[in-house]
Phi, psi and omega in degrees: 000127180259130178270123179292133172288130185279144178274104183256153173295139183242032177301320180291337180286337184279343178280151180238073187243041178233161179279105180283348178295335176301341183283339192302312178302316181301311177299313177308312182298319193250349181304126179085351178273139177297137176074032185276343189301304184293318179296327175293321181283325179290316180297320180296313177295326175295327178291314188252351185085351174199183179256091181292153182299316181305325182291324178298317180294317180297317180296318180300303181305325184261349181243338182093001180290145179282132177308316183293325173293312181299311183297321177303307179293322183294329181270341178284315180277131178289341176294342181264144179235139183255010179217157180295151176242169179291166178295321176249125176264116179263117177252124179253119178288137177235025174294176184308305182302315177293320181300313179288347176262014172076048178294338176306319183297320176299307177303316179295319178297316177292325178293320180290321179290319181274343181064043176221163173257167177306128181092359177260167181236142180292153182307324177277007181053037175270317182234142168243134183249127182225132168278130179236153189283332182188131176254000177075022180240044191304326179296341183265005193299142350287142188229150171220158176236143177230112188064238177258005182266126177263146182229119188239176182053037187271158166251173177298316179299316181298321182291322173301314180298322177298312181297320177293327174295321178294320178295318180296317184291326172299323183285345178266000000 
C-alpha cells in the first residue's frame, strides 16, 4: 500500500527565523566532498528539526550546490521536512495487517482529539500525526509509534488515551 504524500502549506518554510550560524560546522565538514548533498540536508534537519529556507540559501551560497537540486532532493525523499514538526511524531501504520484491523479508526480518533489532519502538527507543536505504509509490527496490528515506542492492538479510544497521557507527562 502506498501512502500519498500530503501537499502541505509551506508558509512557515518561507520565514527565516533560525540561527543559521549553527550550520557552519556542518558546511565545513562536508564542503567540497563528493555526495555531500544528502548528508548536508540530514545534518541540517537534525539541527533544526526541519529544513528552513534560510539553510538552503546558506548551504547553496557556501557550497555551490544548486537550490533547485537541493529542493528536488528534499521533496523527493520522505525523510525530509520543509516545516517544523511536533516534539512527538505519531506514526499510524496503514499497512495491510493494520488496515484490516481498522487503522483508519486510530487515525480518525487522533485527528479528532488533536484537531489536526494527517501530516499536520498541533498549534502547540507537541504532536505531528503521520500515516505510514508499514511499521514492521504486523503482529501488533493495528499499531502506532510515538518516537521509538510502539503501541499495538489499539482502538481509537486507547490511542487517544496514550496521547493524552504523553501530553500530561510533558506538562509536569
